N, C-alpha and C positions, 0 to 999 in steps of 0.2 A: 542528461548531457544531450547535446545537439545531435551527436551521434546516433543516438539511441533513439532520438525522434525520427530517424531517416535522412537527416541532412548530410551530404558528404563534404559541404563548404559553405562558408557565409560570405555574402558580398554587400558591404556597407555603400551604397551609394549616397552621397552626402553633398548638400548644400546648404550651408548654415552660416548665419552671422554671428553664431556665439550662443551664450546662453549663460546659466549659472555654474561657475566654478566647480561647487560640490557634486552637481550632477555629472559634469563631464568627467571629473576623477571617478567617480563610482563607475560610470559606463566604462572607463578605461580599464579599471581593475577587472570588473566583470570580463571584458574582452580577453584579458591575459590568461583567462582559465580556459577558454574553448578548446575543445580536444580535436578541432578539425580545421582544415585550412580556413585563413580568413583573411579577407581582402577588403582594402578600402579604397573608394574612388572618388575623386573630387568631380561632381558633374555641374558646377557652378561656380560658388564661392566659398572657401572655407577660411572661417575667420575665429580669432580670438578663441574661446573655450572650445569651439568646435575643432580646432586643431589638435586637442588633446584626443578626442575620438578617431580623428584621422589617423595620428599617429600610433594607434593601439595595434595595428597591423605591421607586419613585415613585408607585405605586399601591398605597395600604395601606387596607384596611378591617378593621372588627371586627364580629362578631356582638354583638346588643344586651346580653347578659349577661355579658361577657367582662371582663377587666381586665389591665392593665400594672402591671409594677412596677420601678422603678429601685432597686437595692441595692447595698451596698457589696460589694467584692471580698474574696476570701479566697485564701490562700496556704497549701499543705499541706504540711509537713515532714513526710517518712517516716520519719525517725530521732528517736529520744529526745533524743541529743545534737547540736545545729545549731552547726556553726562561726559564728563572728560574721561572717566574710565572706559566709557563704550567707543571712543574714540582711540584710545590706546589699543584696546582689543581688535578693533578693525584694522588698525595698523599691522600689529602682530600677525592677525590672519593672512591680510593680504602680502605681507612679507614671506610668510611660509609658502603661500601659494604661488608665488613668483619663483621660488626656490624649487617645489615640488613641478612645475612646470616647465622649468629650465631642464630640469633632470630628464624628463620625459623626452623633450626635444634632443638631449645629447645622445641617450641610448639608440633609439631607433634612426634618427638621422646620422649618427656617428660623425658628428660635426664639431668643431671647435669654434665654431661661430659663437660670440656672445648674445645669445638669444635674451637673455636677461635686459640688456640696454633696451631692446624693443619693447618690453613689457612695463619699463617705467618712463620712457621717454615717447617721442614721435614713433607710430606706426611704420612697419616695413611690410611694403605689398610686394609680392612676387608671381610672376607669371610660372607657368609649368617648368619652363627650362631653367629658370633662376631657382626653383625649388628642387629640380632635380639636381643641380650642382650643389646645392646646400645639404643634401641628403634627405630632404623631406619627401621627395618623389624617389620610389625606386623603380618604377617603370614608366617610361613616357607615354607608352600607348595603352588607353584604356581597354579593358577585356570586358566584356559583356558576356554573363553566364547563358547557357542556353536554359530558358525556363519552361522545361516541359511540363513541369508538376506546379502550377502556380497555387496549389494549397500550401506549399511550402515558402510562398513569397509573403512577407510581412512589410509593411510601410510604418515608419515613425513620422510624425508631422510634429514640428515645434513650432 
């Protein structure tokens, strides 16, 4: 566990345009099992699937000039010819992902906002104040940890 490795808290500084949904859902589930305080902090732009990671914490902040974007999902077909069954599979998978994504938003954001409408239609872009009002941000001021032991500093590049 993180605690047994000598960590007393985890800070995820994130700026990402998103990525693959299955990776975001996997990371979200992993972060739910941390045994120490976990903070997520928007330091640029948190968009699409990256919002799933951002919402994995109950302590969420954002730098003043950042933004958040909820946007529609995409499915890539790697062949020119796609069987009808694969199109149905993609539709069912994306429909389930929209529901899972919306559930993740409802819990930590504690909001009645219809996030699903932004996942199937035009994107919703929010500044930190709007995200705070929507319950996405929990603390309007970003808090940088004291990095006295850089051996505990990990970076993830996407």
